[in-house]
C-alpha positions, 0 to 999 in steps of 0.5 A: 521522511524515512521510509524503510522496507518492512516486508516483501511477498510474492503473489501469482502473476500477472498483477493488474491492480492494487488497493489498500486501507487501514490494516489491509491490501487487496491485489487483482492478479490473474482472475483472482482477488487476494486480500493480505493484512499489512503484515503480509498474512493472507486474509482471503482469496477468491476467483473472479471471472475477469482480470480486475484492472481497477479497484476502489475501496469505500467503507465496507465495500470494494468496487472492481472494474474488470473487462466490461463490467463493474462489480461491488464486493464485501471487503471482509471476504470478497464476496460479490453483492450481485452479478454486476453491471456492464456497458459497451467497451467497459468503464475507464475509471471509478470513484467512490461517491461521498455518502455511499455509491459509485461513479464510473466513466464509460470508455465510449462516453457517459458518467454512470452513477451507482448505488453503494451496492452497485445498482445503476441509478442514472447516466449523465451524457458527456464525451469520453473522459480520461477519468473521474477523479472523485467528488467534492461533495455528493452532487459534484464530480471532478472529471479529467477530460480528454483535452486535459482540462478539469470539469465540475460535473453536476451528478443530477445532470440538470446543469452544464459542467463547469470548467476549472481554470484554463490550464490543460494538465497531462496527468492527475491523481485521484482526489483525496483529503488533500486535494489532488496532484497534477502534472503540467505540460512542462512536467512540474507537479502542482497541488490543487483543491477544487471548488464549486466554481474553480480551484480553491488552491493551486500551487506548484510543489518542487522544481524537478520534472517528474513522470508520475503514473500513480500517487498516494496521499499518506499522513506523511505527505504525498508519494508518487510512482514514476514511469521507471518504477521508482517511488518518490516522497514528494516532500523530501524528494527521496526515492524509496529504497527497493524501488530503483532499477531491476528488470521488474519495476514497481507498476502499482502503488497504494497506501493506507492513507497513514504510514504504510505504502505498498508497491507491486510489480506486474510479476507479483512482487510486493514490497511494503514500506513503513514510514515515520513513527511506524517505521521507528516503532517497527525498527525498535521492535526488530531490535528488541527481538534481536536482543531477546534472541541473543539473550535466549541464545546465551541462556541455551549456551550457558545451560549446555556448558553447565550440563557438560560440567555436571557430566564431567564431574560425574565421570571424574574429569575434575579439570574439564568440570573446573574449566566449564564452571570457571567459564560460567563464573562459578568459581566456588564450584571450580575450586570444589571439583579441583579439591575433589580431584586433589588439586585444591588446597 
């Protein structure tokens, strides 16, 4: 599948996180949150107390983890809804809860459940986890444990977690509409769809050993960010242009879920890729602009030449006037001025 760089931009360093949605992207850099539209124009920028190291969008809100705290901000302007919540050593991961609300895993253990506005609901006791990757419904969260196994955790806290299979996984994406990506100990990528009592689907995709650190589900399939900064289309295996090599590799990857990808380096360089139909439409639009630009330039040149012909005719320079008229394709005017100069029949 074709992905092409649509535009690049720069924000102040260091960048610590990025999130994206339909028509927008938010960057956590320094002690700021900055929203751009998906054409690179600034929407808003606001100061925060600490560097945002993880951001998760959910409806009109943006959940943010920074230092030891969790805050919820309005997507429209970045304003926080309240003073936030904190825990000892902070939170390691964050996921949106279906129907509204949030789930955050504590670095010292526990799964914290919050309302949509970020107010604490309750805490589920459990050992420290790698991450809470999402939820299959409002009452069941998917947690990636420290030992690599996946668990289904009941958010009411009344039942013991259910182990999903007997395989330990070295890495996982967050849970999306197409399940999640998993990396086996052997380095192979798998696609899995968790269910209430186990994996509804679990299949290997591709034969290449990869080291992903992030993944995004687009309407064109999965894309992954590898350890060395390369962004790869999982379906085709192609590496996206602009993500290979360099001393400032891509460190963060996000998608609007459709045909837009954004990769950001820690030093603040943003690259935005368009794919599929959007890439074709944008390419044709650029060609149209080039064609229109050439047409405008030709029109301006013809106008200047006509003005030069008129000036030459007014000053009696009949040969120069005739030459300009001929270049414009105005043969009758060329004959007329030559006749005025005594050269015509």
